[in-house]
Structures are given as C-alpha cells and as structure tokens.
Biopython code that builds the backbone (N, CA, C, O; Angstrom):
import numpy as np
from Bio.PDB.StructureBuilder import StructureBuilder

atoms = [
    (1, "UNK", "N", (107.287, 88.362, 78.914)),
    (1, "UNK", "CA", (107.215, 90.222, 79.173)),
    (1, "UNK", "C", (106.583, 89.679, 80.769)),
    (1, "UNK", "O", (106.964, 90.044, 81.882)),
    (2, "UNK", "N", (105.700, 88.874, 80.480)),
    (2, "UNK", "CA", (104.377, 88.628, 82.214)),
    (2, "UNK", "C", (105.639, 88.139, 83.342)),
    (2, "UNK", "O", (105.730, 88.628, 84.468)),
    (3, "UNK", "N", (106.510, 87.154, 82.834)),
    (3, "UNK", "CA", (107.651, 87.456, 84.218)),
    (3, "UNK", "C", (108.541, 88.800, 84.790)),
    (3, "UNK", "O", (109.046, 88.847, 85.912)),
    (4, "UNK", "N", (108.588, 89.479, 84.144)),
    (4, "UNK", "CA", (109.280, 90.335, 84.709)),
    (4, "UNK", "C", (108.336, 92.034, 85.495)),
    (4, "UNK", "O", (108.656, 93.003, 86.184)),
    (5, "UNK", "N", (107.182, 91.530, 84.861)),
    (5, "UNK", "CA", (106.192, 92.605, 85.248)),
    (5, "UNK", "C", (106.010, 91.392, 86.631)),
    (5, "UNK", "O", (106.870, 91.690, 87.459)),
    (6, "UNK", "N", (105.447, 90.550, 86.966)),
    (6, "UNK", "CA", (105.303, 89.357, 87.460)),
    (6, "UNK", "C", (105.890, 90.078, 88.956)),
    (6, "UNK", "O", (105.257, 90.592, 89.878)),
    (7, "UNK", "N", (107.655, 89.838, 88.725)),
    (7, "UNK", "CA", (109.347, 90.465, 89.540)),
    (7, "UNK", "C", (108.878, 91.705, 90.123)),
    (7, "UNK", "O", (108.810, 91.810, 91.348)),
    (8, "UNK", "N", (108.597, 92.509, 89.468)),
    (8, "UNK", "CA", (107.863, 94.347, 89.338)),
    (8, "UNK", "C", (107.220, 94.150, 90.008)),
    (8, "UNK", "O", (107.378, 95.025, 90.859)),
    (9, "UNK", "N", (105.945, 93.084, 90.508)),
    (9, "UNK", "CA", (104.653, 93.770, 91.126)),
    (9, "UNK", "C", (104.984, 92.889, 92.849)),
    (9, "UNK", "O", (104.216, 92.678, 93.788)),
    (10, "UNK", "N", (106.163, 92.625, 92.694)),
    (10, "UNK", "CA", (106.126, 91.586, 94.004)),
    (10, "UNK", "C", (107.087, 92.109, 94.421)),
    (10, "UNK", "O", (107.361, 91.726, 95.558)),
    (11, "UNK", "N", (108.159, 93.278, 93.766)),
    (11, "UNK", "CA", (108.993, 93.787, 94.879)),
    (11, "UNK", "C", (108.097, 95.375, 95.377)),
    (11, "UNK", "O", (108.434, 95.960, 96.406)),
    (12, "UNK", "N", (106.796, 95.981, 94.348)),
    (12, "UNK", "CA", (106.386, 96.749, 94.958)),
    (12, "UNK", "C", (105.586, 96.537, 95.893)),
    (12, "UNK", "O", (105.484, 97.345, 96.816)),
    (13, "UNK", "N", (104.999, 95.620, 95.848)),
    (13, "UNK", "CA", (104.448, 94.807, 97.656)),
    (13, "UNK", "C", (105.247, 94.674, 98.624)),
    (13, "UNK", "O", (105.119, 94.945, 99.818)),
    (14, "UNK", "N", (106.112, 94.223, 98.020)),
    (14, "UNK", "CA", (106.854, 94.072, 99.608)),
    (14, "UNK", "C", (108.089, 95.462, 99.986)),
    (14, "UNK", "O", (108.457, 95.593, 101.153)),
    (15, "UNK", "N", (108.569, 96.302, 99.015)),
    (15, "UNK", "CA", (108.237, 97.566, 99.199)),
    (15, "UNK", "C", (107.553, 98.384, 100.448)),
    (15, "UNK", "O", (107.856, 98.934, 101.507)),
    (16, "UNK", "N", (106.248, 98.044, 99.476)),
    (16, "UNK", "CA", (105.452, 98.605, 100.282)),
    (16, "UNK", "C", (105.076, 98.062, 102.008)),
    (16, "UNK", "O", (104.959, 98.949, 102.853)),
    (17, "UNK", "N", (104.956, 97.028, 102.303)),
    (17, "UNK", "CA", (104.856, 96.168, 103.504)),
    (17, "UNK", "C", (105.921, 96.476, 104.533)),
    (17, "UNK", "O", (105.740, 96.367, 105.746)),
    (18, "UNK", "N", (107.319, 96.967, 103.816)),
    (18, "UNK", "CA", (108.233, 96.849, 104.532)),
    (18, "UNK", "C", (108.501, 98.577, 105.292)),
    (18, "UNK", "O", (108.998, 99.022, 106.326)),
    (19, "UNK", "N", (107.762, 99.184, 103.925)),
    (19, "UNK", "CA", (107.833, 100.415, 103.837)),
    (19, "UNK", "C", (106.803, 100.840, 105.961)),
    (19, "UNK", "O", (107.180, 101.458, 106.957)),
    (20, "UNK", "N", (106.024, 100.366, 105.748)),
    (20, "UNK", "CA", (104.850, 100.232, 106.355)),
    (20, "UNK", "C", (105.204, 100.136, 107.871)),
    (20, "UNK", "O", (104.817, 100.705, 108.892)),
    (21, "UNK", "N", (106.401, 98.852, 107.470)),
    (21, "UNK", "CA", (106.906, 98.207, 109.037)),
    (21, "UNK", "C", (107.940, 98.967, 109.419)),
    (21, "UNK", "O", (108.221, 99.062, 110.613)),
    (22, "UNK", "N", (108.746, 99.702, 108.318)),
    (22, "UNK", "CA", (109.415, 101.540, 109.179)),
    (22, "UNK", "C", (109.018, 102.442, 109.158)),
    (22, "UNK", "O", (109.830, 103.333, 108.909)),
    (23, "UNK", "N", (107.195, 102.988, 109.445)),
    (23, "UNK", "CA", (106.758, 103.517, 109.352)),
    (23, "UNK", "C", (106.144, 103.492, 111.459)),
    (23, "UNK", "O", (106.548, 103.842, 112.568)),
    (24, "UNK", "N", (104.971, 102.817, 110.788)),
    (24, "UNK", "CA", (105.196, 101.980, 112.588)),
    (24, "UNK", "C", (106.165, 101.734, 113.613)),
    (24, "UNK", "O", (106.196, 102.491, 114.583)),
    (25, "UNK", "N", (107.015, 100.705, 113.516)),
    (25, "UNK", "CA", (108.019, 101.078, 114.170)),
    (25, "UNK", "C", (108.501, 102.711, 114.414)),
    (25, "UNK", "O", (108.335, 103.263, 115.501)),
    (26, "UNK", "N", (109.129, 103.401, 113.223)),
    (26, "UNK", "CA", (109.762, 104.711, 113.621)),
    (26, "UNK", "C", (109.028, 105.904, 113.951)),
    (26, "UNK", "O", (109.735, 106.718, 114.545)),
    (27, "UNK", "N", (107.679, 106.325, 113.733)),
    (27, "UNK", "CA", (106.385, 106.403, 113.077)),
    (27, "UNK", "C", (107.465, 107.945, 112.397)),
    (27, "UNK", "O", (107.478, 108.993, 113.042)),
    (28, "UNK", "N", (108.151, 107.820, 111.262)),
    (28, "UNK", "CA", (108.896, 108.942, 110.617)),
    (28, "UNK", "C", (108.968, 108.215, 108.731)),
    (28, "UNK", "O", (108.754, 107.093, 108.272)),
    (29, "UNK", "N", (109.320, 109.365, 108.191)),
    (29, "UNK", "CA", (109.201, 109.351, 107.155)),
    (29, "UNK", "C", (111.142, 108.609, 106.686)),
    (29, "UNK", "O", (111.565, 107.766, 105.895)),
    (30, "UNK", "N", (111.692, 109.428, 107.592)),
    (30, "UNK", "CA", (113.190, 109.552, 107.507)),
    (30, "UNK", "C", (114.274, 108.239, 106.454)),
    (30, "UNK", "O", (115.006, 108.219, 105.464)),
    (31, "UNK", "N", (113.761, 107.375, 107.432)),
    (31, "UNK", "CA", (114.417, 106.001, 107.620)),
    (31, "UNK", "C", (113.727, 105.421, 106.125)),
    (31, "UNK", "O", (114.413, 104.935, 105.226)),
    (32, "UNK", "N", (112.365, 105.566, 106.073)),
    (32, "UNK", "CA", (112.026, 105.000, 104.389)),
    (32, "UNK", "C", (112.737, 105.897, 103.631)),
    (32, "UNK", "O", (113.752, 105.399, 103.144)),
    (33, "UNK", "N", (112.570, 106.917, 103.397)),
    (33, "UNK", "CA", (114.136, 107.362, 102.715)),
    (33, "UNK", "C", (114.894, 107.446, 102.518)),
    (33, "UNK", "O", (115.243, 107.803, 101.393)),
    (34, "UNK", "N", (115.693, 107.178, 103.465)),
    (34, "UNK", "CA", (116.716, 106.838, 103.655)),
    (34, "UNK", "C", (116.781, 105.520, 103.158)),
    (34, "UNK", "O", (117.990, 105.441, 102.941)),
    (35, "UNK", "N", (116.336, 104.502, 102.851)),
    (35, "UNK", "CA", (116.408, 102.636, 102.321)),
    (35, "UNK", "C", (115.771, 103.326, 100.783)),
    (35, "UNK", "O", (116.254, 102.937, 99.720)),
    (36, "UNK", "N", (115.538, 103.544, 100.788)),
    (36, "UNK", "CA", (116.042, 103.699, 99.076)),
    (36, "UNK", "C", (116.382, 105.273, 98.048)),
    (36, "UNK", "O", (115.963, 105.744, 96.991)),
    (37, "UNK", "N", (117.216, 105.596, 98.937)),
    (37, "UNK", "CA", (117.652, 106.321, 98.323)),
    (37, "UNK", "C", (119.346, 105.478, 98.777)),
    (37, "UNK", "O", (120.223, 106.007, 98.093)),
    (38, "UNK", "N", (119.752, 104.708, 99.425)),
    (38, "UNK", "CA", (120.480, 103.650, 99.907)),
    (38, "UNK", "C", (119.875, 102.686, 98.475)),
    (38, "UNK", "O", (120.627, 102.736, 97.502)),
    (39, "UNK", "N", (118.950, 102.076, 98.357)),
    (39, "UNK", "CA", (118.338, 101.262, 97.008)),
    (39, "UNK", "C", (119.004, 101.787, 95.867)),
    (39, "UNK", "O", (119.846, 100.974, 95.487)),
    (40, "UNK", "N", (118.964, 103.110, 94.958)),
    (40, "UNK", "CA", (119.016, 103.718, 94.508)),
    (40, "UNK", "C", (120.634, 103.468, 94.134)),
    (40, "UNK", "O", (120.988, 102.821, 93.148)),
    (41, "UNK", "N", (121.439, 104.016, 94.970)),
    (41, "UNK", "CA", (122.717, 104.020, 94.989)),
    (41, "UNK", "C", (123.641, 102.588, 94.797)),
    (41, "UNK", "O", (124.670, 102.548, 94.122)),
    (42, "UNK", "N", (123.021, 101.348, 95.578)),
    (42, "UNK", "CA", (123.292, 100.832, 94.767)),
    (42, "UNK", "C", (123.314, 100.150, 93.554)),
    (42, "UNK", "O", (124.220, 99.511, 93.019)),
    (43, "UNK", "N", (121.743, 100.477, 93.075)),
    (43, "UNK", "CA", (122.007, 100.256, 91.283)),
    (43, "UNK", "C", (122.926, 101.073, 90.746)),
    (43, "UNK", "O", (123.341, 100.701, 89.648)),
    (44, "UNK", "N", (123.462, 102.258, 91.254)),
    (44, "UNK", "CA", (123.582, 103.059, 90.350)),
    (44, "UNK", "C", (125.691, 102.013, 89.970)),
    (44, "UNK", "O", (126.398, 101.890, 88.970)),
    (45, "UNK", "N", (125.802, 101.600, 91.324)),
    (45, "UNK", "CA", (126.987, 101.170, 91.736)),
    (45, "UNK", "C", (127.016, 99.846, 90.717)),
    (45, "UNK", "O", (127.930, 99.580, 89.936)),
    (46, "UNK", "N", (126.391, 99.459, 90.819)),
    (46, "UNK", "CA", (126.206, 98.021, 90.036)),
    (46, "UNK", "C", (126.438, 98.426, 88.886)),
    (46, "UNK", "O", (127.460, 98.126, 88.269)),
    (47, "UNK", "N", (125.519, 99.164, 88.443)),
    (47, "UNK", "CA", (125.057, 99.686, 86.370)),
    (47, "UNK", "C", (126.748, 100.245, 86.239)),
    (47, "UNK", "O", (127.407, 99.997, 85.229)),
    (48, "UNK", "N", (127.346, 101.070, 87.483)),
    (48, "UNK", "CA", (128.560, 101.270, 86.968)),
    (48, "UNK", "C", (130.020, 100.911, 87.014)),
    (48, "UNK", "O", (131.146, 101.333, 86.750)),
    (49, "UNK", "N", (128.969, 99.297, 87.782)),
    (49, "UNK", "CA", (130.521, 98.354, 88.151)),
    (49, "UNK", "C", (130.357, 97.468, 86.708)),
    (49, "UNK", "O", (131.411, 97.182, 86.142)),
    (50, "UNK", "N", (129.093, 97.027, 86.095)),
    (50, "UNK", "CA", (129.128, 95.879, 85.442)),
    (50, "UNK", "C", (128.433, 96.189, 83.788)),
    (50, "UNK", "O", (128.351, 95.426, 82.826)),
    (51, "UNK", "N", (127.964, 97.740, 83.959)),
    (51, "UNK", "CA", (127.818, 98.020, 82.572)),
    (51, "UNK", "C", (128.801, 98.741, 81.618)),
    (51, "UNK", "O", (129.786, 99.471, 81.728)),
    (52, "UNK", "N", (128.101, 98.216, 80.681)),
    (52, "UNK", "CA", (129.239, 98.962, 78.805)),
    (52, "UNK", "C", (128.754, 99.112, 77.771)),
    (52, "UNK", "O", (127.677, 98.516, 77.726)),
    (53, "UNK", "N", (128.937, 99.501, 77.081)),
    (53, "UNK", "CA", (129.015, 100.142, 75.832)),
    (53, "UNK", "C", (129.523, 99.790, 74.820)),
    (53, "UNK", "O", (129.989, 100.527, 73.951)),
    (54, "UNK", "N", (129.474, 98.273, 74.828)),
    (54, "UNK", "CA", (129.747, 97.206, 73.692)),
    (54, "UNK", "C", (128.529, 96.975, 73.104)),
    (54, "UNK", "O", (127.545, 96.566, 73.721)),
    (55, "UNK", "N", (128.571, 97.277, 71.679)),
    (55, "UNK", "CA", (127.551, 95.944, 71.308)),
    (55, "UNK", "C", (127.305, 94.753, 71.403)),
    (55, "UNK", "O", (128.276, 93.998, 71.359)),
    (56, "UNK", "N", (126.145, 94.249, 71.541)),
    (56, "UNK", "CA", (125.900, 92.224, 71.212)),
    (56, "UNK", "C", (125.071, 92.201, 70.379)),
    (56, "UNK", "O", (124.661, 91.072, 70.107)),
    (57, "UNK", "N", (124.566, 93.162, 69.748)),
    (57, "UNK", "CA", (124.259, 92.068, 68.680)),
    (57, "UNK", "C", (124.453, 93.624, 67.095)),
    (57, "UNK", "O", (124.273, 94.839, 67.176)),
    (58, "UNK", "N", (124.817, 92.856, 66.047)),
    (58, "UNK", "CA", (124.898, 93.130, 64.852)),
    (58, "UNK", "C", (123.001, 93.267, 64.156)),
    (58, "UNK", "O", (122.795, 93.535, 62.972)),
]
sb = StructureBuilder()
sb.init_structure("model")
sb.init_model(0)
sb.init_chain("A")
sb.init_seg("    ")
for serial, (resi, resn, name, xyz) in enumerate(atoms, 1):
    if name == "N":
        sb.init_residue(resn, " ", resi, " ")
    sb.init_atom(name, np.array(xyz, "f"), 0.0, 1.0, " ", f" {name:<3s}", serial, name[0])
structure = sb.get_structure()
C-alpha cells in the first residue's frame, strides 16, 4: 500500500511541476488540459487493449 501511495504522490508532484512549466512557457491553460486529455486517452486505450473480464481467482 505504501509503494502505490508513493508512486501516486510522485506522479502528482511531477504533474504540478510540469503544469507550472507549461503555464510559464505558454501563459495559457489550453496545453495543460490537452496534455491531461491525452494522458486519459492513452490510459483508456491501454485498458481497452490489455484489460479482460477473465476471472483471476476462485
């Protein structure tokens, strides 16, 4: 549980930092939201390709 929380926290820290860099460079939120949307779409496609409804445990 601690490792997954650490990974999630590190991702949030990096995300806030990158968002700040994008805002400084462009002075607009558009690219920040486009980056987030692209990330969500990648996650959706990954789930659709590799996800299954197979039962793993009895």
